[in-house]
C-alpha positions as CSV (number, residue, x, y, z in Angstrom):
1,M,132.9,126.2,112.9
2,R,133.6,124.6,109.5
3,A,135.0,127.9,108.1
4,A,137.4,128.2,111.1
5,L,138.5,124.6,110.5
6,D,139.0,125.3,106.8
7,Q,141.0,128.4,107.6
8,G,143.2,126.5,110.0
9,V,143.9,123.9,107.4
10,R,144.8,126.6,104.9
11,E,147.1,128.2,107.4
12,Q,148.8,125.0,108.2
13,A,149.4,124.1,104.6
14,E,150.8,127.6,104.0
15,A,153.1,127.3,106.9
16,M,154.4,123.9,105.8
17,S,155.0,125.1,102.3
18,A,157.9,127.2,103.8
19,Y,159.8,123.9,104.4
20,S,161.2,121.5,101.9
21,P,159.9,117.9,101.8
22,Q,163.3,116.8,103.1
23,E,163.0,119.1,106.1
24,I,159.5,117.9,106.9
25,Q,160.7,114.3,106.6
26,R,163.6,114.9,109.0
27,F,161.3,116.5,111.5
28,E,158.8,113.6,111.2
29,D,161.7,111.2,111.7
30,F,162.8,113.2,114.8
31,I,159.3,113.1,116.3
32,G,159.2,109.3,115.7
33,R,162.5,108.8,117.5
34,L,161.4,111.1,120.3
35,R,158.1,109.1,120.7
36,S,160.0,105.8,120.8
37,T,162.4,107.2,123.4
38,M,159.5,108.5,125.6
39,D,157.7,105.2,125.2
40,A,160.8,103.3,126.4
41,L,161.3,105.7,129.3
42,L,157.7,105.3,130.4
43,V,157.8,101.5,130.2
44,H,160.9,101.6,132.4
45,E,159.3,104.0,134.8
46,Y,156.1,102.0,135.2
47,R,157.7,98.6,135.1
48,D,157.6,98.2,138.9
49,G,154.3,100.0,139.5
50,G,155.0,103.6,138.6
51,P,156.8,106.6,140.1
52,T,157.5,106.5,143.8
53,A,156.7,110.1,144.5
């Protein structure tokens, strides 16, 4: 199990090395904005008790 986890970490680090720090930061910023948007949508959706389906 530990060997598989270590391999996965190595593969992730290798994949990320293909991107510049600026590209990684832009992606992280995008994910943060996406999460904020989804949170706001869910608050609105559940404000009155949830979906009416």
